[in-house]
N, C-alpha and C positions, 0 to 999 in steps of 0.2 A: 503494501500497499503506499503511495506517495507521501511525503510527509513533509505539511507547506510550512513555512519559514513564520508567518504571522503566529507566532505560538498562539498570544492572548485570547485570539479566536477560537480556541481547542474547549475553553471554559464556557466559551459562550458558546458554542455551539452544545455542549454537554446540558448547558440550563433549558436551553431553546428545546432538546429534542424530551425534558423534562415536563413540558405545560403541558403537554399532550395538544397546540395549538396547532391546526392546518400549517403543511409547510413551504410557507411563502415568505421570499426571504427578497430584501430587498436591501443593496452594496450602494454607498453613496460615497466614490470616488473608487469607483472598479477596475481602473484598468493596471496596468504593470502586464509583466512577463509573469508572473504566478501568481495570478488574479483567486484570491481566497474564494469567490463564489464558485471553482471547482471543485473547494472542499464540502461544501455546501449541497450543490449539486449530487458528488457524489455518495451521501449521507439521504438520499431521495427529497429532496429540498426543490421547489419549483423557483428556481432565482432571479431574479431580475438587477442589471444595475443604472447608474448614471456615471458620465463620466465628462470629463469637461474636455481633456485631450483626446482629438482622432488616432496622436499616435499611439498615447496607451490604451484604448480602445483596438488599435489594429494589433499591439502586443499581445492581450488577453483572449483575442478573437486567437492566435495563431497558436495559444497556449491550448484553448479548447479546443478545437479543430485539430487538436493530433490527438488528444483524447475522446473524440468524436460527442463533444459535449455543446448545447446549443445552450449558452449563459445570458441574451438577452443584454447587452450591455447595448446602450443607447450613449448618443451624447448630447450634454447637455451640465446646467448649473444645477447645484443642491441646495440654491436660494428658492430655486425656483421651481420643486418637483413635479413632473409631469402627471400626477398620479394625481387618484381623488382619495378622501378622504378613509382613513382608516383603511387604507387594500394592501396593507400587507399584515401577516402575523410580526413579524423579525423587520429591523432595521441595524442595519450598522454602517460606521464609517470608521475608518484603520488607517490610523495615519494621513488622515487627508485634510479634516476638517481645519485642524489648523495653517492649513496655506494661504489665508486670508486674515483680513485684520480680523478683530475681536468681534465689532461690530457685525458684520457679515456673519462670524461663524453665530450669532445670535439667532441670525435669521434663519441660518441654516440648521440649524439642531429644532426650531420651532415647527419646520416644516417635516423634518426625520419625527418628529412628534404628530403633526398633523395626520401624514400616512399611513402611523402606526397605529393597530386596531386593540380596545381596549383589552386590556391582560397580554398584550405584548410586548416581546423584549427591544430593551435597548440597545448596543453597545456605543460607546463614543469613546474615542483616545485624545489625548493635548499631550505637548509637549510642556516639558515644565522648567521653572526656572533656575533648575541644576545644571542644564545642559550644555557640554561643552561651547555651545556655538554663541550662548546669549552674549550680547555684546557688538558682536560681530556686526559688519556691513551694516547700513545706510539705518538709522534708528526712527522710528515712527512714532516712537513715543509708546507708553504701558507695555514694555518690554515686548513690543513687535518690532523686526527688522525686516526688510528687504536683504536677502541673502544669496551672493553667487550661487548658484545649484544645478548641476548637469546642463555647463551650459548656459544659463540665463538664468534671471535675478525670480526667486521669488518669496513670496512672503511667508515668513514666518511668526508665529504668536505664541509666546509663552506663558505658562500659568502660574501662580502661587497655586499652596494644597487646597485651601476653600474656597478659589477666585472661580473656580465653576460649575461650585454646588448650586448658585439660583440659578441657575438655566436650567435646573433639574425637582423643582423646590415643589413644584405638583408629579412631582413620577414616586416610586419608593426605588429606594436606592439596596439593589439585591448587593452590591458589590463596588469596592472603591479600591484601589492601589497605587500607590503615588512609588514610586522606584525610580531611584538610578541604578543604572548599570554603566561598566567599563569592557568591553573590548574591542578586540582587535581591525582595522578597519584600514586596510591600504597599507599594513607596516605599519601602522599609528597606533600609539593603547588612544583610546577617546571616553567621553563621560558620556552618556546619553541619560534624560530624564523625559518618565514620561508619569500620568495620569489616566486612569481606565475607569471607566464606571461603566457598569450593568445596572438596567432600571427597567421597571415593570410599568408602564400605562395602566392609569389606575380607570 
C-alpha cells in the first residue's frame, strides 16, 4: 500500500471513518505531485478538490491517472467555493490555506464551513510563529510575509498558539496540535512549525 507524506491526514481519515457519514470529501488546495485525495479515494471516498494553480492540477491528475483514479479536481479559489451549502461530509485544507493573507484565510475557512454538513469534520492546518522562515522576505505585517518559493513570491501567514481559535468558535474542536519539528531539507537542518485542527460542525 502507498504511504503518503501528508502524515497528519491519516489521523483525520481515521476520525472520518468513525463518523459513519457518507464518504464525500473536499480538498481545498488539492494539487501537487502526491495529492492526498488519492489516499481518501483508496479508502472508498468520493473525492472533489479545488486548486488555484493549473500546473498543480496537472501534477495531481498525472499521479491519479497512473493509479486509475478520478479525483475530480477543478480550478478555483477556496475563498469562493463552487459548491452548495452542506455538500460534503468532510472538508480539509492541508498546507495550503496559509498561502494568503489572514483576512483571506478567514474568508476561506468560512467557505469550508459553509460547504460542510452538520456533524461533518474539518481539518485545517497553519504555519506557526516558530517556523524557521518567520521574518524572511517582504514584511506584510501581523507575521505575514511575501517569500520566494519555487521560483515565485508566495505569501506565508504564521500563527500564534491561540490566534486561529476564533475562526472555529462555532465548531467542536476534536483535536489540536501545535508542533515544532526539525528535519533535513536539501542538505540543511530546518525547523518547521505547524498548528493542526480537526473540528466537528455543530
